[in-house]
C-alpha positions in Angstrom: 412.5 79.1 -147.5 410.6 76.1 -145.9 407.6 77.5 -143.8 406.3 75.1 -140.9 402.8 75.4 -140.0 399.8 73.4 -138.7 396.6 72.7 -138.5 394.0 75.6 -139.8 397.3 77.7 -140.9 398.5 74.8 -143.3 394.7 75.3 -145.1 395.3 79.2 -144.9 398.0 79.2 -147.3 396.3 78.0 -150.3 393.2 79.6 -149.5 394.8 83.0 -149.5 397.2 82.3 -152.6 393.9 81.2 -154.6 395.4 78.1 -155.1 392.1 76.0 -154.6 389.3 75.9 -157.1 385.6 76.3 -156.0 385.0 72.8 -155.7 388.2 72.1 -153.5 387.0 75.6 -151.4 383.8 73.7 -151.1 384.9 70.4 -150.0 387.5 71.5 -147.4 384.7 73.9 -145.4 382.6 70.6 -145.6 384.9 68.2 -144.3 386.3 70.8 -141.6 382.5 71.0 -140.4 382.1 67.3 -140.3 385.2 66.7 -138.3 384.5 69.5 -135.7 380.8 68.0 -135.6 382.0 64.6 -135.2 384.1 65.6 -132.3 387.9 65.5 -134.0 388.6 68.5 -134.5 387.9 71.8 -132.3 384.9 73.8 -133.6 387.2 76.9 -133.0 389.5 75.4 -135.4 386.7 75.1 -138.0 385.7 78.8 -137.1 389.1 79.7 -137.9 389.4 78.0 -141.1 386.1 79.7 -142.1 387.9 83.6 -141.3 389.9 82.9 -144.9 386.6 83.3 -146.7 385.6 86.7 -145.9 386.0 87.9 -149.3 384.7 84.4 -151.1 382.7 85.7 -154.6 381.5 82.0 -154.8 377.7 81.0 -154.3 378.6 77.6 -153.6 381.2 77.9 -151.3 379.0 80.8 -149.3 375.9 78.4 -149.3 378.8 75.5 -147.5 379.4 78.3 -145.1 376.1 79.3 -144.3 374.6 75.7 -143.9 377.6 74.5 -141.7 377.2 77.6 -139.5 373.6 77.3 -139.2 374.5 73.6 -137.6 376.7 75.1 -135.4 374.4 77.6 -134.0 371.5 74.9 -133.6 373.9 72.3 -131.8 375.4 75.1 -129.6 371.5 76.8 -128.7 371.6 75.5 -125.0 375.0 76.7 -124.3 375.3 79.8 -122.0 374.7 83.4 -123.3 378.1 84.6 -123.7 379.0 81.8 -126.0 375.6 82.1 -128.2 376.5 86.0 -128.3 380.4 85.3 -129.2 379.1 82.8 -132.0 376.3 85.4 -133.2 379.4 88.4 -133.5 381.8 85.9 -135.1 378.9 85.3 -137.8 378.3 88.7 -138.3 381.7 89.8 -138.5 382.3 86.7 -141.4 379.2 87.6 -143.5 379.4 91.5 -142.8 382.0 91.8 -145.0 380.2 90.3 -148.1 377.2 91.8 -147.1 378.5 95.0 -146.9 380.2 94.4 -150.5 376.4 93.5 -152.2 374.8 96.7 -150.7 373.7 95.2 -147.5 373.9 96.6 -144.1 373.5 94.4 -141.0 371.4 96.6 -138.5 370.6 94.3 -135.6 370.9 90.8 -135.0 369.8 88.7 -137.8 368.4 91.7 -139.7 369.9 92.8 -142.9 368.7 96.1 -144.6 369.3 96.9 -148.2 371.3 100.3 -148.8 
């Protein structure tokens, strides 16, 4: 069976199938972030790609995710409140899964509490 996919969906297949190694996953995120920050890819496509990593177990991959999410939050600091709230909500959902696995509870925006 041939499945046609485009853009972010193309990357999601090997991620969800566990085909990519740690270095490949980290490089994929870093490359997608650079494409988004340079305007060659939509930021929303980059964020959509990150949704495939909410159960990621490797520190190196999470480090790259956090670095580039921080850069996006800084770049969009002067956007309207609705956009900023949406980005914060996305970050909480993405990181919340892993934080919960590690015994942390997202209490308020930007605050973690160890269970």
